[in-house]
C-alpha positions in Angstrom: 0.0 0.2 0.1 1.5 3.4 -1.1 0.9 6.4 1.0 -0.8 9.2 -0.5 1.1 11.9 -2.3 1.4 15.5 -0.7 0.0 18.4 -2.9 3.5 19.7 -2.8 5.0 16.5 -4.2 6.1 17.9 -7.3 7.9 20.8 -5.7 9.6 18.6 -3.2 11.1 16.4 -6.3 12.1 19.7 -8.1 14.0 20.6 -4.7 15.9 17.1 -4.9 16.7 17.8 -8.4 17.9 21.4 -8.0 20.0 20.6 -4.9 21.7 17.6 -6.9 22.0 15.8 -3.6 20.5 12.3 -4.6 23.1 9.6 -5.2 26.2 11.6 -4.4 29.2 10.2 -2.2 29.0 10.7 1.7 29.3 14.1 2.9 30.6 15.2 6.2 27.7 17.9 6.8 25.1 14.8 6.4 27.2 12.8 8.8 27.1 15.8 11.3 23.2 16.2 10.7 22.6 12.5 11.7 25.0 12.8 14.6 23.1 15.6 16.0 19.7 13.9 15.3 20.7 10.9 17.1 22.2 13.0 20.2 19.0 15.0 20.4 16.8 12.0 20.3 19.2 10.2 22.6 19.6 7.5 20.3 22.6 5.3 19.2 22.1 6.1 15.5 20.0 8.3 13.2 19.2 8.0 9.6 18.2 10.8 6.9 16.7 9.4 3.7 16.0 11.6 0.7 13.9 9.8 -1.5 13.0 10.7 -5.4 10.3 9.5 -7.5 12.2 6.3 -8.3 13.7 5.1 -5.3 16.7 2.9 -5.7 18.9 0.6 -3.4 21.5 2.6 -1.4 24.8 2.8 -3.0 27.9 1.4 -1.0 30.5 3.8 -1.1 
């Protein structure tokens, strides 16, 4: 079952394309963001997923 799309789905997808942040090598700033999220939520790890309209499996870097 797929969740319903938001009315801003096209805007969200366009932002991902404009920022060119999908399918890129690891970046320290994203690592810092997930470290901060884990700290704030008091959990051992945190994940951030950026999903386009055609999700693909993670790329092992």
